[in-house]
C-alpha positions as CSV (number, residue, x, y, z in Angstrom):
1,M,0.0,0.0,0.0
2,V,1.1,3.5,-0.8
3,T,-0.4,6.1,1.6
4,D,-1.6,9.5,0.7
5,V,0.3,12.5,2.1
6,G,-1.6,12.3,5.4
7,G,0.1,9.1,6.1
8,L,-0.4,6.6,8.9
9,G,-1.6,8.0,12.2
10,D,-4.3,10.2,10.6
11,K,-6.9,8.2,12.5
12,S,-9.1,8.5,9.4
13,F,-8.6,7.6,5.7
14,N,-5.1,6.1,5.6
15,D,-5.5,4.3,8.9
16,S,-8.7,2.8,7.7
17,A,-7.1,1.4,4.6
18,N,-4.2,0.0,6.7
19,R,-6.6,-1.8,9.0
20,G,-7.9,-3.7,6.0
21,L,-4.4,-4.8,5.1
22,Q,-3.5,-5.8,8.6
23,I,-6.6,-8.0,8.9
24,A,-5.6,-9.6,5.5
25,Q,-2.2,-10.3,7.0
26,K,-3.7,-11.9,10.1
27,Q,-6.6,-13.8,8.5
28,Y,-5.1,-14.9,5.1
29,G,-1.3,-14.8,5.7
30,A,-0.8,-11.9,3.2
31,Q,2.6,-10.4,3.2
32,V,2.1,-6.6,3.7
33,T,4.3,-3.6,2.9
34,V,3.3,0.0,3.5
35,L,5.2,2.9,2.0
36,Q,4.2,6.4,3.3
37,S,4.1,9.4,1.0
38,R,5.5,12.6,2.5
39,A,4.9,14.6,-0.7
40,V,3.0,14.2,-4.0
41,T,6.4,13.5,-5.7
42,D,6.6,10.3,-3.6
43,Y,3.6,8.7,-5.3
44,E,5.2,7.4,-8.5
45,P,8.5,6.1,-7.0
46,N,6.6,4.4,-4.2
47,L,4.2,2.7,-6.6
48,S,7.1,1.6,-8.8
49,T,9.2,0.3,-5.9
50,L,6.4,-1.9,-4.7
51,A,5.8,-3.2,-8.2
52,E,9.5,-4.0,-8.7
53,Q,9.4,-5.9,-5.4
54,G,6.9,-8.3,-6.9
55,N,3.8,-7.5,-4.9
56,S,0.8,-9.1,-6.5
57,L,-1.6,-6.3,-5.5
58,I,-0.7,-2.7,-4.8
59,F,-3.1,-0.1,-3.3
60,A,-2.9,3.6,-4.1
61,I,-4.7,5.3,-1.3
62,G,-6.2,8.6,-2.5
63,F,-7.4,10.4,-5.6
64,L,-4.2,12.5,-5.7
65,M,-2.4,9.3,-7.0
66,H,-4.6,9.1,-10.1
67,D,-2.0,10.5,-12.5
68,S,0.9,8.7,-11.0
69,L,-0.9,5.3,-11.1
70,N,-2.0,6.0,-14.7
71,D,1.7,6.3,-15.6
72,V,3.0,3.4,-13.5
73,A,0.3,0.7,-14.2
74,P,1.2,0.3,-18.0
75,R,4.8,-0.3,-17.1
76,F,4.0,-3.3,-14.9
77,P,1.2,-5.1,-16.8
78,N,1.6,-8.3,-14.7
79,T,1.0,-6.4,-11.4
80,H,-2.5,-5.6,-10.3
81,F,-3.1,-2.2,-8.7
82,A,-6.1,-0.7,-6.9
83,I,-6.9,2.9,-6.3
84,V,-9.3,4.4,-3.7
85,D,-11.3,7.5,-4.5
86,S,-10.5,7.7,-8.2
87,V,-11.1,5.8,-11.5
88,V,-8.0,4.8,-13.5
89,D,-9.0,3.2,-16.7
90,Q,-6.2,0.6,-17.1
91,P,-6.7,-3.2,-17.5
92,N,-4.6,-4.0,-14.4
93,V,-6.3,-1.5,-12.1
94,T,-9.3,-1.8,-9.9
95,S,-10.9,1.5,-9.0
96,I,-12.7,1.7,-5.6
97,T,-15.1,4.6,-5.0
98,F,-17.7,5.5,-2.4
99,K,-20.9,7.4,-2.2
100,E,-19.5,9.8,0.5
101,E,-22.4,12.2,-0.2
102,E,-24.8,9.6,1.4
103,S,-23.2,9.4,4.8
104,S,-22.5,13.1,4.7
105,F,-26.2,13.7,4.2
106,L,-27.0,11.8,7.3
107,A,-24.3,13.8,9.2
108,G,-26.0,16.9,7.9
109,V,-29.4,15.6,9.3
110,I,-27.8,15.2,12.7
111,A,-26.2,18.6,12.6
112,G,-29.3,20.4,11.4
113,L,-31.4,18.9,14.1
114,T,-28.9,19.4,16.9
115,T,-27.5,22.9,16.3
116,K,-28.6,25.5,18.9
117,R,-27.2,28.6,17.2
118,G,-28.6,27.9,13.7
119,T,-25.2,27.8,12.1
120,V,-23.1,24.8,11.3
121,A,-19.9,24.5,9.2
122,F,-18.1,22.3,6.7
123,L,-14.3,22.2,6.8
124,G,-12.7,20.5,3.8
125,G,-9.2,19.6,2.8
126,I,-8.2,20.1,-0.8
127,E,-10.9,21.6,-3.0
128,S,-11.8,18.8,-5.4
129,P,-14.7,16.9,-6.9
130,L,-14.2,14.2,-4.1
131,I,-14.4,16.6,-1.2
132,E,-17.3,18.5,-2.9
133,K,-19.3,15.2,-2.5
134,F,-18.9,15.5,1.3
135,Q,-19.8,19.2,1.3
136,A,-22.9,18.8,-1.0
137,G,-24.2,15.8,0.9
138,F,-23.8,17.5,4.2
139,A,-25.5,20.8,3.2
140,A,-28.4,18.8,1.6
141,G,-28.9,16.9,4.9
142,V,-28.9,20.1,6.9
143,L,-31.4,21.7,4.4
144,S,-33.7,18.7,4.6
145,V,-34.4,19.1,8.3
146,N,-33.9,22.9,8.8
147,P,-33.8,25.2,5.8
148,H,-33.0,28.1,8.1
149,V,-29.7,26.8,9.3
150,A,-26.6,28.5,7.7
151,V,-23.7,26.3,6.5
152,L,-20.3,28.0,6.6
153,V,-17.6,26.6,4.4
154,K,-13.8,26.7,4.6
155,Y,-11.0,24.6,3.0
156,T,-7.6,24.0,4.5
157,G,-5.9,23.4,1.2
158,S,-4.2,20.3,2.7
159,F,-4.9,16.8,4.1
160,D,-2.0,16.8,6.5
161,D,-1.7,20.2,8.2
162,V,-3.0,19.6,11.7
163,A,-2.2,23.2,12.9
164,T,-4.3,24.7,10.1
165,G,-7.2,22.3,10.9
166,K,-7.2,23.6,14.4
167,E,-6.9,27.2,13.4
168,Y,-9.7,27.0,10.8
169,A,-12.0,25.2,13.2
170,S,-11.4,28.0,15.7
171,V,-12.4,30.6,13.1
172,L,-15.6,28.7,12.2
173,Y,-16.6,28.4,15.8
174,D,-15.9,32.2,16.3
175,Q,-18.1,32.9,13.3
176,G,-21.0,31.3,15.0
177,A,-20.9,27.6,14.1
178,D,-21.6,25.2,16.9
179,I,-21.1,22.0,14.8
180,I,-18.3,21.5,12.3
181,Y,-18.2,18.5,9.8
182,V,-14.5,17.9,8.9
183,A,-13.4,16.1,5.7
184,A,-9.8,17.0,5.6
185,G,-7.7,14.0,6.5
186,K,-5.1,14.6,9.3
187,C,-6.3,18.3,9.4
188,G,-9.3,16.8,11.2
189,L,-7.2,15.9,14.2
190,G,-6.5,19.6,14.7
191,A,-10.2,20.4,14.4
192,I,-11.0,17.8,17.0
193,D,-8.4,19.2,19.3
194,E,-9.9,22.6,19.0
195,A,-13.4,21.2,19.7
196,R,-12.0,19.5,22.8
197,S,-10.9,22.9,24.1
198,R,-14.2,24.7,23.4
199,P,-17.0,25.2,25.8
200,S,-20.0,22.9,26.1
201,G,-22.2,23.1,23.0
202,D,-19.4,23.2,20.4
203,Y,-19.1,19.9,18.5
204,I,-17.3,18.1,15.6
205,I,-18.4,15.5,13.2
206,G,-15.6,13.1,12.2
207,V,-14.9,11.4,8.9
208,D,-13.9,8.1,7.3
209,S,-12.9,6.2,10.5
210,D,-14.8,6.1,13.8
211,Q,-13.4,9.2,15.5
212,D,-16.0,9.5,18.2
213,A,-13.6,8.2,20.9
214,L,-11.0,10.9,20.1
215,A,-13.0,13.4,22.1
216,P,-16.0,11.6,23.7
217,G,-19.0,13.8,23.9
218,K,-17.4,16.4,21.6
219,V,-17.5,14.3,18.4
220,L,-21.3,14.0,17.7
221,T,-20.7,11.2,15.1
222,S,-18.4,10.2,12.3
223,A,-19.3,9.8,8.7
224,L,-17.8,6.3,8.1
225,K,-16.2,5.3,4.8
226,H,-15.3,1.6,5.1
227,V,-12.1,1.7,3.1
228,D,-10.9,-1.1,5.4
229,S,-13.6,-3.5,4.2
230,A,-13.0,-2.7,0.5
231,V,-9.3,-3.2,0.9
232,L,-9.8,-6.4,2.8
233,A,-12.2,-7.8,0.2
234,L,-9.8,-7.1,-2.6
235,A,-6.8,-8.4,-0.7
236,K,-8.7,-11.6,-0.1
237,D,-9.2,-12.0,-3.8
238,A,-5.5,-11.4,-4.4
239,V,-4.6,-14.2,-1.9
240,R,-6.9,-16.5,-3.8
241,G,-5.2,-15.5,-7.1
242,S,-7.9,-13.6,-8.9
243,V,-8.5,-9.8,-8.5
244,P,-11.5,-8.3,-10.3
245,G,-10.9,-5.3,-12.4
246,G,-13.2,-2.4,-13.3
247,T,-14.8,0.0,-10.8
248,Q,-16.4,-0.9,-7.5
249,V,-18.8,1.6,-5.9
250,F,-19.9,1.4,-2.3
251,G,-22.8,3.3,-0.7
252,L,-25.3,3.0,2.1
253,K,-27.0,0.1,0.4
254,D,-23.8,-1.8,0.3
255,G,-22.7,-1.0,3.8
256,G,-19.8,1.0,2.4
257,V,-20.7,4.2,4.2
258,G,-22.8,5.2,7.2
259,L,-22.7,6.8,10.7
260,T,-21.3,5.6,14.0
261,E,-23.5,4.3,16.7
262,M,-22.9,7.6,18.6
263,K,-22.4,5.9,22.0
264,Y,-20.8,9.0,23.5
265,S,-23.3,11.5,22.1
266,K,-26.8,10.0,21.9
267,Q,-27.9,12.0,25.0
268,L,-26.9,15.2,23.3
269,L,-29.3,14.8,20.4
270,P,-32.8,16.2,20.4
271,R,-35.7,13.8,20.8
272,G,-36.5,12.0,17.6
273,A,-33.2,12.8,15.9
274,L,-32.1,9.2,15.5
275,A,-35.5,8.2,14.2
276,T,-35.4,11.0,11.6
277,E,-31.9,10.0,10.6
278,A,-33.0,6.3,10.2
279,A,-35.9,7.4,8.1
280,F,-33.7,9.3,5.7
281,E,-31.3,6.4,5.5
282,K,-34.2,4.2,4.5
283,L,-35.1,6.7,1.8
284,I,-31.6,6.7,0.4
285,V,-31.2,2.9,0.4
286,S,-34.5,2.5,-1.3
287,G,-33.5,4.9,-4.1
288,K,-36.4,7.3,-3.4
289,L,-33.9,10.0,-2.3
290,V,-30.9,10.7,-4.5
291,V,-28.3,12.8,-2.6
292,P,-26.6,15.5,-4.6
293,F,-22.8,15.0,-4.9
294,T,-21.9,18.3,-6.7
295,L,-22.5,21.9,-5.7
296,A,-24.4,22.3,-9.0
297,Q,-26.8,19.5,-8.0
298,L,-27.1,21.0,-4.5
299,K,-28.5,24.2,-6.0
300,T,-31.4,22.3,-7.5
301,F,-31.9,19.8,-4.7
302,V,-35.5,19.6,-3.5
303,P,-35.7,18.3,0.2
304,M,-37.9,15.3,0.9
305,H,-39.8,14.8,4.1
306,P,-38.7,11.7,6.1
307,A,-42.3,10.6,6.4
308,A,-41.9,9.5,2.7
309,A,-39.9,6.5,4.0
310,R,-43.0,4.9,5.4
């Protein structure tokens, strides 16, 4: 596996992928190597190094590796690669994508129902179509339960700048937000640290991995993206000698995304919030509600009442 620039220890995206590999090692005896990327320029040499070492399946973790993998894969036609969060059209590449907008929508439902100040915020990493999915889904969820709630938006421009994550979270709280949804890799650790230092009533929503325990009672929930499960499933195929190609897409219906059980925060939610969230989840899974995944789609999004799930 080649990590994104956030690296191991982000307690989010890269750590989730690594969990899948570690389970594959324990359960199936897979030999596992992880190379960490400190900069974008590390992607191509790291991918090439793992291919030259004879690994049968190499994971590129993150959409930023799209171009590097597109260049490397043809040079190693007998090696199978997999990329998470992007689509690389090569015969020896499996592309794994997720419907992040769906879990983000549910996070927005929780935020819209819980906010006391009527202002929430989205803190993204690098502006891109991928992170736009998180923003659009979250805003649509908020709008669906309370159209009067304002959604502030900021981007750190990074996935690994913890200090900037903390600084921008502080700015958003000072601008009136009492709940911040962070989709910014390791920057999220800084945002969570800032939430931990804030007075009662200021909360964070985590992302990708279950981050609820990083600040119990301050992280309302986390929008899960089960990269670990996708990595494990593909690693299992590799161990058996056959890795499917093409694109695999995981959403709520597939168990690929969702929210945590909120064991530290259920008591903080208003009455009926969990039932409303569950009703919207049912609508999405059934296909009755299609969540916007671009800002253009968000502009024309028409909210649906959760009672339609019955």
